[in-house]
N, C-alpha and C positions, 0 to 999 in steps of 0.2 A: 712392707710388713708393718704398717702403722699400728696394728693391734698390739705390737710388742710393748708399747708404752704402758699398757695397763698391768704389765708384769714387772715393771722396774723395781718395785719394792722387794722383789724376791732375788734381785741380782746380787751375787757374791763375787768379789774380785778374784781374778786368776791367781794373784800373788797369795791371797789367803788360802786358797785351795792347794796350791803347791806346797805351802808351809805345812798345812794339815796332813798331807800325804807323803811328806818327805820327797817332794818333787816326783810324785807317782812312782815311788820305789816299789820294786817287785815284792819286797817283804810286806808291804802294805796291801797288796792285791788279795782280795778275798773271794774273787769269782770272776767269771766272764760269761758273755752270752752274745746274742745277735746284735746288740748295740756296741759292745766293746768290753773292756775290763772295768771291774768295780774295785774301788780302793777304800780302805778304812782310815779314818782320821778324826782328830778333834779340832773343833773350830768354835770361836766365840760367836754365839748368836743371841741377840737381845741381852747381852751382858752375861750370858751363861755359857760355860765351856761345855760343848755338846759333842758326843760321839756321833759321827755321820758316816754314811756310805756315799761315795762319789762315783757316779757312772760316767765314764769317759768315752765319747763317741769315737769310733774307728770306722770310717766309711767302707773299709775293705770288707766288712761283714754284710754290706748291703743296705744298711740303714743310714739315713742322712739327716740334713737339717729339717726336712719336713716332719720326720718322725720325732725329732728333738722338740720342735715347737708344739707338735700335737700332744706330747706328753706333758709339757708345761701347761698348755691350755686345759687339758682334761683334768689334771690333778689339781688345778686351781679352781675349777668349776665344780667338780664332783668330789665330795668329801664324805667319808664314812669310816667308822672304826675298823672295818675289815678291808680297807684299801690302803696301800702304802702312802705315807705322808711325804709330799714334796716340800722340802725346807728352802730350796733355792736353786738357782742355776747360774751358769757363767757362759757367755759367748764372746770371748775376747781372745786375742792372740792366736787366732786360728783354731781355738779349742771350743768344743761344745760339751759342757759338763752339767750333769743333773745331780743335785744333792738331796739325799733322802735321810729319814730317820734310820739309825743303825739297828738292825734286827739280829740279835746275837746267835740265834739258832739257824740262820741262813735259810735254805729253801727245803721244801717238803721232799723233793726227790732224793735228797741225801739221807733221809730217815725212813724210807719205805720199808726196809728190811731190818730196822733197828729193834733190838729186843728191849731197848730202854724206853720206847714210846708205847705206852699202854693202849689197849683198845678204847678205853674211855677217852684218852687224849686224842686218839685218831677220830673218834666220833665228833668231838667238839671242834676239831680242826675242820672237818668236812662241813659241819653245820655252819660255822661262822664264815667259811669261805663261800658257801652257798648264799649266805645272807649278803655278802659283798657283791656277788654277781646278781642277786635279786635286786639290789639297789641300782646297779648299773642299768639293768633292763627296765626297771620301773622306778625311776628316781622320785624325789619328793614332789608332792602335789604342786602343780603349777609349772613344772618344767616341761618344755616342749620337745626335749630331746632325750633319747636313750643311747647308751653306749653299747656297741657290740664289740666285745674284747678281741675276738678273732684269733686268739692264740692261747687260750687257757691250758695250762699244763702244770704238773707238780713242781717244775722248776721255777714257775712264776707265782707260786704261793709261798711267801716268806713267813718266817716264824719268829716271834719275839722271845724274850727270856722266859715268859710264862707259856710258851707254845701256842699263843694266839696268832691266827693267820692274818696276813695282809696280801691281797691280790696286787701284783706288780706288773710292770712292763706293758705300757699302753701305747707304745710307738706305732703299732700296727692296727690300733683300734679304729673303728668307724662310728660316726654319729648318724643316727636315724631318727625319724619322728616318733615321739612317744605317745602321741594322742590317737593311736590306732592300734588295733589288735595285732596286725601283722606288719612287720617292717622288712621290705625286700630291697636289697642293694646288690648291684653287680660289681664284682671285684675279683682281681686275680687272687686265687686261693692261696692262703698261707698253708704250707705243707710240712708242718712239723711231723716227722715220721711217726705213724701209729695213732696220732690224735685226731687228724682232720676228718670231719664229716665227709663221707664218700660223695654225697650229693653236691656239696660245696666244691670238693676237689675236682669233680667231673664237669660241673656246669658253671661254677663261679657265682652262684646265687647265694648271697649271704643273708641269713636271717638270725634272729636271736636263738632259734632252735639249733643253729650251728654251735653256739657257745654251750648249749645244754649237752650236745653230743660230746664235746671236749671234756666237760665236767664229768660226764658219766665214765669216761676213761680214767679220770683221776680217782673217782670213787672205787673202781675196781683195782687200781694200783694200790690204794690204801688197804683194801680188804685182802688182796693177794700178796702184799708185801714185795712187789716187784715192779720194775718199769714196764711201760707199755710195749716196748720192743726188746727182745733178747736176741742180739745179732748172731749168736752162735747156734741158734736153732734154725732148722729149715722146714719144720713141720708147723702145725697149727699153734704150737706153744710159742712160736716166735712173736706172734701178734696178739696181745692181750684182748683187744676188743672182740676179735673173732672167737678166740678161745672162751671168753666169758659168755658170749651169746650162746655158744654151743653147749657149754656146761650148764647154763641156767635152764635152757629148754629141756635138756636131758636129765634135769634134777641131780646133777653131779657137782654142785658148787663146793661140796666138802673136799673135792679132790684138788681144788686150786686155791682155797683159802689158805693164807699163811699158816704154816704148821705151828708157829708160836702163838697163834690166836684161836685155833679151832676149839680148844677145851675151855676157853674163857668167854666165848661169845654166847649170849642167850640165843636159843634157836629162833625165837620170834624176832629178836633184833637182827640176826643174820638174814632171816627171810625178808623183813621189811627193807633192810639196807640193800640187799642184792636185787630186790624187785624194783626199787626206784632207780638203781644204777642201770639195770637192764632196760628199763623203760627209756632212759636217756639215750641209749644206743640203738633205739629203733631206727631202721633204715627209712621208714615212712615218717617224715617230719611231723605229720599231723598227729601221730601217736606219741610223740615225745611230750613230757610234762613241761609246764612252766617252771621257772625257778621258785615261784610261790609254792607249788606242789612239792618240789624237791625239799625245800626247807621244812614244810609240814611233815613229810615222811621221815626225814632225818630226825626231827624232834620226837616222832613216834618211836623210832628205833632206839633212841636214847632212853626213852621212858621204859621200854621193855628191858633194856640192859640194866637200868637202875633197879627195877623190880626183881630181876634175876639175881642180882648180887644180894 
């Protein structure tokens, strides 16, 4: 793994990270996911005491050193204001640790049904997250590669103190050529329940349109104020993508929009927002929008909402 040398400037000692997190004390734990637990701590970086989030690899969850180095590589190469910032890493003493900027409002999934998150804030979160994904799919001119995130979900959209989003969790991402209209990769499907593109789940054919499907689920989660899966239901209300497609086609979106939002959303904003979300969930990949189009339509939705106010 000779390529590791180019990342040496990001290396942080295990001792420093143990000190910052009180030796990975449970009281410092602020979350967990497919990679392992995440801990909050303060560490001296470039002479400045900085609050950080430290993600600690636990291979029992299915991810390992390949995913660890993939995240280091991707976040060192692809930088955007709506992608999480990698501040450093540690791979010593049998530990694999990733160090990120600390984002105080944690992840979007924790706020889906919050009455404290306004519709305007939700729109801006969706727009900026879409811009982050747009950058991954179509990076800066001259780049020969695009990133297929492969697991976009509300739990992977982190929020700073101003509610600005950052896309996170790149351990399962894939690189593909960016100098062509379509990127096709064969891969074992990531099966986050409720989110996964059915065509990808069934055939393993990964394209950027798979990410678009994932993102469409997130858009409906934000609009409906609920997670994509409600385990206690056994009917169509259990799975938000199916429910959303049905309600959109039958012109019954008002029955699933979050009750706290119905009276404050501009009708034109709701129409534009739900239309692009529905288009993302098309079962025919050719009918799904690009992320450029998603960004354009979300900006249009915001315009209608501002005019409505």
